[in-house]
C-alpha positions in Angstrom: 20.9 20.7 -5.1 20.4 19.4 -8.5 18.7 21.7 -11.0 15.0 21.0 -11.5 15.0 19.9 -15.1 12.2 17.3 -14.7 11.7 14.4 -17.1 12.0 14.0 -20.9 14.6 15.4 -23.3 16.4 17.6 -20.8 17.1 14.8 -18.4 18.2 12.7 -21.4 20.7 15.5 -22.0 21.9 15.3 -18.4 22.5 11.5 -18.8 24.3 12.1 -22.0 26.5 14.8 -20.4 27.3 12.5 -17.5 28.2 9.6 -19.8 30.5 11.9 -21.8 32.4 13.1 -18.7 32.2 9.7 -16.8 32.5 7.1 -19.6 34.3 4.7 -17.2 31.5 4.7 -14.6 29.3 1.5 -14.8 25.6 1.6 -15.0 25.4 -1.0 -12.3 27.9 -1.5 -9.5 28.0 -3.8 -6.6 25.3 -3.9 -4.0 23.7 -0.5 -4.4 23.1 2.5 -6.6 26.0 3.8 -8.5 27.4 7.3 -8.2 26.3 8.0 -11.7 22.7 7.2 -10.7 22.9 9.6 -7.7 24.2 12.4 -10.0 21.0 12.1 -12.2 18.3 14.5 -10.9 14.8 13.4 -10.0 14.5 10.0 -11.4 13.3 6.7 -9.9 16.5 5.0 -8.9 16.3 1.4 -7.9 19.1 -0.9 -6.9 19.7 -4.6 -6.0 20.6 -5.5 -2.4 21.7 -8.5 -0.4 18.5 -9.3 1.5 18.5 -11.1 4.9 16.1 -14.0 4.6 14.9 -16.8 6.9 16.9 -20.0 6.6 14.2 -22.6 5.9 16.5 -25.2 7.6 16.2 -23.3 10.8 12.6 -22.2 10.7 9.8 -22.8 8.2 9.2 -19.5 6.4 5.5 -20.1 6.6 5.7 -19.8 10.4 7.9 -16.7 10.4 6.5 -14.1 8.0 3.5 -11.9 8.8 1.0 -9.5 7.5 2.0 -5.8 7.6 2.2 -4.4 11.2 -0.9 -2.2 10.8 -3.0 -5.2 9.7 -2.1 -7.3 12.7 -4.9 -7.6 15.2 -4.3 -8.6 18.9 -5.5 -12.1 18.0 -3.2 -12.3 15.1 -0.3 -11.1 17.2 -0.9 -13.8 19.7 -1.1 -16.4 16.9 2.1 -15.3 15.4 3.8 -15.4 18.8 2.7 -19.0 19.2 3.7 -20.0 15.7 7.5 -19.6 16.2 10.0 -18.0 18.6 11.4 -16.5 15.4 8.2 -15.0 14.0 8.8 -11.5 12.7 5.9 -10.1 14.8 8.4 -10.1 17.8 10.3 -7.4 15.9 7.7 -5.4 14.0 4.9 -5.5 16.6 6.3 -6.9 19.8 4.3 -7.1 23.0 4.6 -4.2 25.4 5.4 -5.3 29.0 4.4 -3.7 32.3 8.0 -3.0 33.3 9.1 -1.3 30.1 11.2 1.8 30.3 14.0 3.5 28.5 16.5 0.7 29.1 14.3 -2.1 27.9 11.2 -1.8 25.8 9.5 -3.1 22.7 12.1 -1.4 20.5 15.2 -2.6 22.4 13.8 -6.2 22.4 13.2 -5.9 18.6 16.8 -4.8 18.0 18.1 -7.6 20.2 16.0 -10.2 18.4 17.2 -9.0 15.0 20.8 -9.1 16.1 20.5 -12.5 17.8 18.7 -14.2 14.8 21.4 -13.0 12.5 24.2 -14.3 14.7 22.4 -17.7 15.2 21.9 -18.1 11.4 18.1 -18.0 11.6 18.4 -15.1 9.2 21.0 -15.4 6.5 22.2 -12.7 4.0 22.0 -13.5 0.3 25.6 -13.8 -1.2 24.9 -11.6 -4.2 23.1 -8.3 -4.7 19.8 -9.2 -6.2 16.3 -8.1 -7.0 13.4 -10.4 -6.2 10.5 -11.5 -8.4 7.4 -11.6 -6.3 4.0 -13.0 -7.2 0.8 -13.3 -5.3 -2.0 -15.7 -6.4 -5.3 -15.1 -4.7 -9.1 -15.0 -5.0 -10.9 -11.7 -4.9 -12.5 -11.7 -1.5 -15.8 -10.9 0.1 -18.5 -8.9 -1.5 -16.5 -7.5 -4.4 -18.0 -8.1 -7.8 -16.2 -11.0 -9.4 -15.3 -12.5 -6.0 -13.9 -16.0 -6.2 -12.1 -15.1 -9.4 -8.5 -16.2 -9.3 -6.0 -13.4 -9.9 -2.2 -13.0 -9.9 -0.3 -9.9 -9.0 3.3 -9.8 -10.3 5.8 -7.4 -8.9 9.5 -7.2 -7.9 11.3 -6.2 -4.7 14.3 -3.9 -4.8 15.7 -0.9 -3.1 14.3 2.5 -4.1 15.9 5.8 -3.4 14.0 7.9 -0.9 12.9 11.2 -2.4 11.1 14.2 -1.0 7.6 14.5 -2.5 8.7 17.9 -4.0 11.1 16.1 -6.3 8.2 14.8 -8.4 9.4 11.1 -8.4 7.4 9.6 -5.5 3.7 10.6 -5.1 1.4 9.9 -2.1 -2.4 9.6 -2.2 -3.2 9.6 1.5 -2.5 11.8 4.5 -0.5 10.3 7.4 -0.9 10.4 11.1 1.9 11.4 13.6 1.4 8.6 16.1 2.1 5.7 13.8 5.1 7.4 12.3 6.6 8.0 15.7 6.2 4.3 16.5 7.8 3.2 13.2 10.6 5.7 13.6 11.5 4.4 17.1 11.6 0.9 15.6 13.8 2.0 12.7 16.2 3.8 15.0 16.6 0.7 17.2 16.9 -2.0 14.5 18.3 0.0 11.6 16.5 -2.2 9.2 13.4 -2.4 7.0 11.3 -5.5 7.4 8.5 -4.8 5.0 8.3 -3.2 1.6 6.6 0.0 0.5 4.0 -0.9 -2.1 4.7 1.2 -5.2 2.8 1.6 -8.4 4.3 2.6 -11.7 3.4 2.7 -15.4 5.7 0.6 -17.4 3.8 -1.1 -20.3 4.8 -4.5 -19.0 8.5 -4.1 -20.1 10.1 -4.8 -16.7 7.7 -7.7 -16.1 8.7 -9.3 -19.4 12.4 -9.1 -18.4 11.7 -10.6 -15.0 9.5 -13.3 -16.3 12.2 -14.4 -18.6 14.8 -14.4 -15.8 12.6 -16.2 -13.3 11.7 -18.8 -15.8 15.4 -20.0 -15.8 14.8 -21.2 -12.2 11.3 -22.6 -12.4 10.9 -23.4 -8.7 10.6 -20.3 -6.5 13.1 -19.7 -3.7 10.2 -19.1 -1.3 6.6 -20.2 -1.5 4.2 -19.7 1.4 0.4 -19.5 1.8 -0.9 -16.9 4.3 -4.0 -16.9 6.5 -6.1 -15.5 3.7 -5.1 -18.4 1.3 -2.9 -16.0 -0.7 0.1 -17.9 -2.2 3.3 -15.8 -2.1 6.2 -16.8 -4.3 9.7 -15.2 -4.5 12.5 -15.8 -7.0 16.0 -14.4 -6.6 17.4 -12.6 -9.7 21.1 -11.9 -9.5 22.0 -11.5 -13.2 23.7 -8.1 -13.4 22.6 -7.6 -17.0 19.0 -8.2 -16.1 19.3 -5.9 -13.2 20.9 -3.2 -15.3 18.1 -3.4 -17.8 15.4 -3.2 -15.1 17.2 -0.1 -13.6 17.2 1.6 -17.0 13.5 0.8 -17.6 12.6 2.2 -14.2 14.6 5.4 -14.4 11.9 7.5 -16.0 9.0 6.2 -14.0 6.9 8.1 -11.5 6.1 6.1 -8.4 2.8 6.2 -6.5 2.6 4.9 -3.0 -0.2 2.3 -2.8 0.5 1.1 0.8 3.1 2.2 3.2 2.7 6.0 3.5 3.6 6.0 7.2 6.7 3.8 6.7 7.9 5.8 3.6 7.7 9.1 5.5 9.4 7.4 8.5 12.2 6.4 6.2 12.4 9.9 4.9 12.6 11.4 8.4 15.3 8.8 9.4 17.3 9.6 6.2 17.2 13.3 7.2 18.3 12.6 10.7 21.3 10.5 9.6 22.3 13.1 7.1 22.2 15.8 9.8 24.3 13.6 12.1 26.9 13.0 9.4 27.3 16.8 9.0 29.5 16.6 6.0 28.9 13.8 3.4 31.0 12.4 0.7 28.1 12.6 -1.8 28.2 8.9 -2.2 25.1 6.8 -1.8 24.6 5.4 1.7 22.3 2.7 2.9 19.8 5.0 4.6 19.2 6.8 1.3 17.1 3.9 0.1 14.2 1.8 1.4 12.8 -1.6 0.4 10.0 -1.4 -2.2 7.7 -3.7 -4.1 7.0 -2.4 -7.6 3.7 -3.2 -9.4 3.2 -2.2 -13.1 -0.4 -0.8 -13.4 -0.2 -1.2 -17.2 0.2 -5.0 -17.3 -2.9 -7.2 -17.2 -2.0 -10.0 -14.8 -4.5 -12.6 -15.8 -4.4 -16.1 -14.5 -3.5 -18.7 -17.1 -6.9 -20.5 -16.7 -8.6 -17.4 -18.0 -6.4 -16.5 -20.9 -8.2 -18.5 -23.5 -11.7 -17.3 -22.5 -13.5 -14.7 -24.5 -14.4 -11.5 -22.5 -18.1 -12.5 -22.1 -17.1 -15.8 -20.6 -14.6 -14.4 -18.1 -15.8 -14.6 -14.5 -14.3 -11.1 -13.8 -15.8 -9.4 -16.8 -18.0 -7.1 -14.6 -15.2 -5.9 -12.4 -14.4 -2.2 -12.8 -10.7 -3.0 -13.2 -11.1 -6.2 -15.2 -7.9 -5.3 -17.2 -6.0 -5.3 -13.9 -7.2 -8.3 -11.9 -4.0 -8.3 -9.9 -4.6 -4.8 -8.6 -7.7 -5.1 -6.4 -8.8 -2.1 -4.3 -11.4 -3.0 -1.7 -13.9 -0.5 -0.3 -13.6 0.6 3.3 -17.0 1.3 4.7 -17.7 3.9 7.4 -19.5 3.2 10.7 -20.8 6.1 12.8 -21.3 5.7 16.5 -21.6 7.6 19.8 -23.5 10.7 18.5 -25.5 11.8 21.6 -28.4 13.4 19.6 -28.7 11.3 16.5 -32.2 11.5 15.0 -33.2 9.4 12.0 -35.6 12.1 10.8 -33.0 14.8 11.0 -30.5 12.6 9.3 -32.8 12.1 6.4 -33.6 15.8 6.1 -29.9 16.6 6.1 -29.0 13.9 3.6 -31.6 15.2 1.1 -29.8 18.6 1.1 -26.8 16.9 -0.5 -28.1 13.9 -2.5 -31.1 12.5 -4.2 -32.3 9.9 -1.7 -34.1 6.6 -2.6 -35.2 4.2 0.2 -34.4 0.6 -0.6 -35.2 -2.7 1.2 -34.1 -2.3 4.8 -33.4 -6.1 5.0 -30.8 -6.2 2.1 -27.9 -8.5 2.6 -24.3 -7.8 1.8 -24.4 -9.3 -1.8 -27.5 -7.2 -2.6 -26.1 -4.1 -1.2 -22.9 -4.5 -3.2 -24.9 -5.1 -6.4 -27.0 -2.0 -5.8 -23.9 0.1 -5.3 -22.2 -1.4 -8.3 -25.1 -0.7 -10.6 -25.7 2.8 -9.3 -22.0 3.6 -9.4 -21.9 3.3 -13.2 -23.7 6.7 -13.3 -21.5 8.4 -10.8 -21.5 8.8 -7.0 -23.4 6.1 -5.1 -23.6 5.5 -1.4 -25.8 3.3 0.8 -26.7 4.7 4.2 -28.1 2.0 6.5 -29.6 2.4 9.9 -31.2 -0.2 12.2 -34.5 -0.2 10.3 -33.9 1.7 7.1 -31.6 1.7 4.0 -31.2 4.6 1.6 -29.4 4.9 -1.8 -27.8 8.3 -2.2 -27.0 9.5 -5.7 -26.6 12.7 -7.7 -24.6 14.9 -5.3 -25.8 18.5 -5.2 -23.0 20.3 -3.4 -20.1 20.0 -5.8 -18.4 23.3 -6.2 -19.8 24.7 -3.0 -17.8 26.2 -0.1 -18.4 23.0 1.8 -15.4 21.5 0.0 -13.0 24.3 0.8 -9.9 24.2 -1.5 -10.5 20.7 -2.7 -10.3 20.3 -6.5 -13.2 19.2 -8.6 -11.3 16.0 -9.2 -11.3 15.4 -5.4 -14.9 16.5 -4.9 -16.1 13.9 -7.5 -14.9 11.0 -5.3 -17.5 9.1 -3.4 -15.4 9.1 -0.2 -14.9 12.9 -0.3 -18.7 13.4 -0.8 -19.3 11.1 2.2 -16.8 12.9 4.4 -17.6 16.5 3.5 -21.3 16.3 3.0 -22.6 13.7 5.4 -20.0 13.1 8.1 -18.9 16.8 8.5 -21.9 18.6 7.0 -24.9 16.5 8.0 -23.8 14.8 11.1 -21.5 17.6 12.3 -18.5 15.3 13.1 -15.4 17.4 12.9 -12.5 16.5 10.7 -10.3 16.0 13.8 -12.8 13.6 15.3 -12.9 11.6 12.1 -9.1 11.5 12.0 -9.0 10.3 15.6 -11.8 7.8 15.0 -13.8 9.3 17.9 -17.2 8.8 16.1 -16.2 7.0 12.9 -14.7 3.5 12.6 -13.8 1.5 9.5 -14.9 -1.9 8.2 -13.8 -3.8 5.1 -16.7 -6.3 4.9 -20.2 -5.1 4.0 -21.7 -8.0 5.9 -19.9 -7.0 9.1 -21.0 -3.4 8.6 -24.7 -4.4 8.3 -24.4 -6.6 11.3 -23.0 -3.8 13.4 -25.8 -1.4 12.5 -28.6 -3.9 13.0 -27.3 -4.9 16.3 -27.4 -1.3 17.5 -23.6 -1.1 18.0 -23.4 1.7 15.5 -25.9 4.3 14.5 -25.3 4.5 10.7 -23.3 2.3 8.3 -22.2 4.0 5.1 -21.4 1.4 2.4 -19.3 2.5 -0.7 -17.9 1.3 -4.0 -14.1 1.0 -4.0 -12.0 3.9 -5.3 -10.9 3.1 -8.9 -7.2 2.8 -9.8 -7.5 5.6 -12.3 -8.8 7.9 -9.5 -5.9 7.0 -7.2 -3.4 7.7 -10.0 -4.9 11.0 -11.1 -5.2 12.3 -7.5 -1.6 11.3 -6.6 0.0 12.7 -9.8 -1.9 16.0 -9.3 -0.2 16.3 -5.8 -3.5 15.8 -4.0 -4.6 13.4 -1.4 -7.7 11.3 -0.4 -9.2 11.1 3.1 -7.5 8.5 5.3 -8.5 4.9 4.8 -9.8 5.6 1.3 -8.0 2.7 -0.4 -7.4 -0.9 0.7 -5.2 -2.7 -1.8 -5.6 -6.5 -1.6 -3.7 -8.7 -1.0 -1.2 -7.2 1.3 2.6 -7.7 0.9 4.0 -10.1 3.5 6.6 -8.8 5.9 9.8 -10.8 6.3 10.1 -12.3 2.8 13.1 -10.0 2.4 14.8 -7.8 5.0 17.0 -4.8 4.3 19.6 -4.1 7.0 21.2 -0.7 6.9 24.3 -1.9 8.8 
């Protein structure tokens, strides 16, 4: 193994040593990471690749790409199937059939489709190793403060070397579940390809974006432009200039990467890499395709402000009240909790238990989604704020009382201060006696993005309590991840999602 020398001056010394002993070795070589890069310990190593992409002359890209597999509902799956015989859903989330068995199943059909589409020319491989500029133009949805504000998220797609979390390069912020990882691993084993990107965050002071903006400007028209079902406009530019790619690689080398979305797929890729390494028994030490996975990189330091807003003063900007107004391209939506199926739920007992953990203020039981969001936003300025809504009552919960108690076990004070942790530990587990395992298996707790939908569910009697929350802030995600800690599942919902199928990385 490489010595653990971390970042900073020592790693600079390693690079200098390698350059002295290997002056002939290029910083960028061909379609993948160079040997020099793989000799450098514990750094974010990215590389260009020859993506497989839909040939627009064979199939309109608009009809072929999809939302990420875990955001595809049964209705969306059916719509994608009807859109095109070459829609990616047939690979990433195919239909299971009654006669499925070991010889033929959803995974073997996915592999056959991928092979056939390449042979038919539906998918074509780019001629040169490239990285891909990716932008998403969208309006902030739903009940989020500043909704209807137009925002732009700018990023780039490239391969990133898969690292163990212990290496201190890639950081997670959420726990993962075994069942989704087993499903994705079966698909990866069958297809030997990655069809969607891991959504990665890094802190780069806008330097990489400046390089890519300049390179993309040379080809003003994007190679791909599609509008998805949420009216998000996705644009992709191919960047094959080796000097630009080398500069991007150099800028990214010292960066720490935080997984925003794609924890299950990242850990699946890590497991698959380890399987392939074990099968190889003895390796050459050279980089191999399964050492990397396709990633989309977003710089959290760059303000991605739509041009129409650039000349406005802060007080005139429509997003001036948003918590992350300096990052309108990085939107985290709240994920509300719905409690159902408790056999002995009592409103009086619930109120009594809640007052043990929070200061409780009853508010208008008939509040709508916009009013609920406004109440939470205002109260959230002072700290933790939750809204608990039952069929006939609504309560604002503030000033948590249990921080530092045994209720939180080994969780750090940083974790305990999060609204979502307060909700899970104090109310779901402490007050309502729902076990952590039951929450994980969604036996008595479900999740909802829209506050309006949550209110409708509780008022119709379908659920017993709806807990509405403010979104987790980007700074909280960063601090938790870099400290090696995690949030409860479904704590973050980054919007918009990265489309699957814009670029495809085939391992062989």
